[in-house]
C-alpha positions as CSV (number, residue, x, y, z in Angstrom):
1,M,136.0,-9.6,85.8
2,P,134.0,-8.4,88.8
3,F,131.1,-10.4,90.1
4,F,128.8,-7.4,89.3
5,P,129.9,-5.4,86.3
6,D,129.6,-1.6,86.7
7,E,126.9,-1.6,84.0
8,V,124.5,-3.7,86.1
9,K,122.4,-1.3,88.2
10,V,120.8,-2.6,91.3
11,E,119.3,0.6,92.6
12,S,115.7,1.3,91.8
13,T,113.9,4.6,91.7
14,S,110.3,4.8,92.7
15,R,107.7,6.2,90.3
16,Y,106.3,8.2,93.2
17,T,107.9,11.1,95.1
18,K,108.7,10.3,98.7
19,F,109.7,13.0,101.1
20,A,112.7,12.0,103.2
21,N,114.2,14.2,105.9
22,G,116.0,17.0,104.1
23,T,115.2,18.8,100.8
24,T,113.4,17.3,97.8
25,T,113.7,19.5,94.7
26,V,111.1,19.0,91.9
27,R,110.0,20.6,88.7
28,M,106.2,20.3,88.1
29,F,104.7,19.5,84.7
30,G,101.2,19.6,83.3
31,I,98.1,20.2,85.3
32,P,97.6,19.0,88.8
33,F,94.9,16.4,89.5
34,F,92.8,16.8,92.7
35,Y,90.8,14.1,94.5
36,Y,89.9,12.8,97.9
37,E,91.8,9.9,99.5
38,T,91.3,7.6,102.5
39,W,93.3,4.6,103.6
40,L,91.6,1.4,104.5
41,D,93.0,-1.5,106.6
42,K,93.5,-4.7,104.7
43,D,92.5,-8.1,106.2
44,G,96.0,-9.5,106.2
45,G,97.5,-6.3,107.6
46,G,98.7,-3.2,105.9
47,R,96.6,-0.5,104.3
48,T,95.4,0.4,100.8
49,P,94.2,3.7,99.4
50,K,90.7,4.4,98.3
51,R,90.3,7.5,96.1
52,F,87.2,9.5,95.0
53,A,86.6,12.3,92.5
54,L,86.0,15.7,94.1
55,D,82.4,15.7,93.1
56,S,81.7,12.3,94.7
57,D,79.5,11.6,97.6
58,I,81.7,9.5,99.8
59,P,79.8,6.8,101.8
60,V,80.7,6.7,105.5
61,S,81.3,3.0,105.1
62,E,84.2,3.8,102.7
63,L,86.1,6.0,105.1
64,G,89.3,4.7,106.7
65,P,90.2,5.3,110.4
66,D,92.0,8.5,109.5
67,G,89.1,10.1,107.6
68,V,89.5,11.6,104.2
69,K,92.0,14.1,102.8
70,Q,92.1,16.3,99.7
71,V,95.1,15.3,97.6
72,M,96.9,17.0,94.7
73,S,98.9,14.7,92.4
74,I,101.1,16.1,89.6
75,V,103.8,14.9,87.4
76,V,107.3,16.1,88.5
77,Y,110.9,15.6,87.8
78,N,112.6,14.7,91.0
79,Y,116.2,16.1,90.8
80,G,117.4,13.8,93.6
81,D,116.2,10.6,92.0
82,K,116.8,12.0,88.4
83,A,113.4,10.7,87.4
84,I,109.9,11.6,86.3
85,Q,107.5,10.7,89.1
86,V,104.0,11.3,90.4
87,M,104.1,13.6,93.5
88,S,101.0,13.3,95.6
89,V,100.5,15.8,98.4
90,S,97.9,16.0,101.1
91,Q,100.0,18.0,103.6
92,K,98.3,21.4,104.0
93,T,101.5,23.3,104.6
94,I,102.8,22.1,101.3
95,L,99.6,22.7,99.4
96,K,99.1,26.2,100.9
97,A,102.7,27.2,100.0
98,I,102.3,25.9,96.4
99,K,99.0,27.7,96.0
100,G,100.5,30.9,97.4
101,Y,103.4,30.8,94.9
102,S,101.0,30.1,92.1
103,Q,98.9,33.2,93.0
104,N,101.9,35.4,93.4
105,K,102.4,37.6,90.3
106,K,106.2,37.2,90.6
107,Y,106.0,33.5,90.5
108,G,102.7,32.4,88.9
109,D,102.4,28.9,87.3
110,P,104.6,26.5,89.4
111,T,105.7,24.7,86.2
112,G,108.0,27.7,85.5
113,Y,110.4,27.1,88.4
114,D,111.7,24.5,90.7
115,I,110.2,23.8,94.1
116,N,112.2,22.8,97.2
117,I,110.3,20.9,99.8
118,N,112.1,20.4,103.1
119,K,111.0,17.8,105.6
120,E,112.1,17.7,109.2
121,G,111.0,15.3,111.9
122,E,108.9,12.1,111.9
123,G,105.3,11.2,112.7
124,K,103.2,14.0,114.3
125,Q,106.4,16.0,114.7
126,T,107.0,16.3,110.9
127,R,107.3,19.9,109.6
128,Y,107.5,20.9,105.9
129,T,108.8,24.2,104.4
130,V,108.5,25.0,100.8
131,I,110.8,27.4,98.9
132,A,110.5,28.2,95.2
133,D,113.6,28.9,93.1
134,P,113.5,31.9,90.8
135,K,111.8,31.4,87.4
136,E,114.1,29.5,85.0
137,D,113.6,27.5,81.9
138,V,113.8,23.7,82.4
139,S,117.0,22.1,81.2
140,D,116.9,20.1,78.0
141,E,117.7,16.9,79.9
142,V,114.7,17.3,82.2
143,K,112.4,18.3,79.4
144,K,113.5,15.3,77.4
145,A,112.8,13.0,80.4
146,Y,109.3,14.4,80.7
147,E,108.6,14.1,77.0
148,Q,109.5,10.4,77.0
149,E,107.0,9.6,79.7
150,S,103.3,8.9,79.4
151,V,101.3,9.7,82.5
152,E,97.6,9.6,83.1
153,L,96.9,10.8,86.6
154,E,93.2,9.9,86.3
155,M,94.3,6.2,86.8
156,L,94.9,7.0,90.4
157,L,91.1,7.0,91.0
158,L,91.0,3.4,89.8
159,N,94.1,2.5,91.9
160,G,95.7,1.9,88.5
161,D,99.2,2.6,87.3
162,P,99.3,6.1,85.8
163,F,102.5,5.4,83.9
164,G,102.7,4.0,80.3
165,I,98.9,4.0,79.6
166,S,99.0,6.0,76.3
167,S,100.9,8.9,74.8
168,K,98.5,11.4,76.2
169,K,99.8,13.8,78.9
170,A,97.8,14.5,82.1
171,T,94.9,16.7,80.9
172,V,92.5,16.8,83.8
173,G,91.2,20.4,84.4
174,K,92.0,22.3,87.5
175,D,89.3,22.6,90.2
176,E,89.2,25.4,92.7
177,I,90.3,23.9,96.0
178,A,90.2,25.5,99.4
179,F,93.4,24.8,101.4
């Protein structure tokens, strides 16, 4: 018998989409949740996010060194990780592309097709391109994975865990955002 049987899995999948160099393909579900986010330095080192509702007045004392950004979070199926995740995006090139596809009559609602997000470079040299696949029904496997999850994106405002709170799907209404 091997020391680690094949059934024992040691890989872990994040509950949040991370863009590595190359292409990340996702299928969006539900309604996106928009908010403001800043990152604050922690006393012992590292950083922690601070999030605010879009209609909030953000005190200057609450701003991190990088200022504040608009963020869109949405539940996705990440084909590379084979998992339901929360994808949070503040990069304007990604947001503009998704908004453009959503307003294009041939594409429309981004939950009806897969999105390919390509990342190249690191740091300030990072570039993103977004390409939508043609409209296609989601596979039964991906649909089942989504239906088995419970995600409340609103928990992000409390720095809480959006997974497993209740059986309710993300239901926050869309706000008109200028990208």
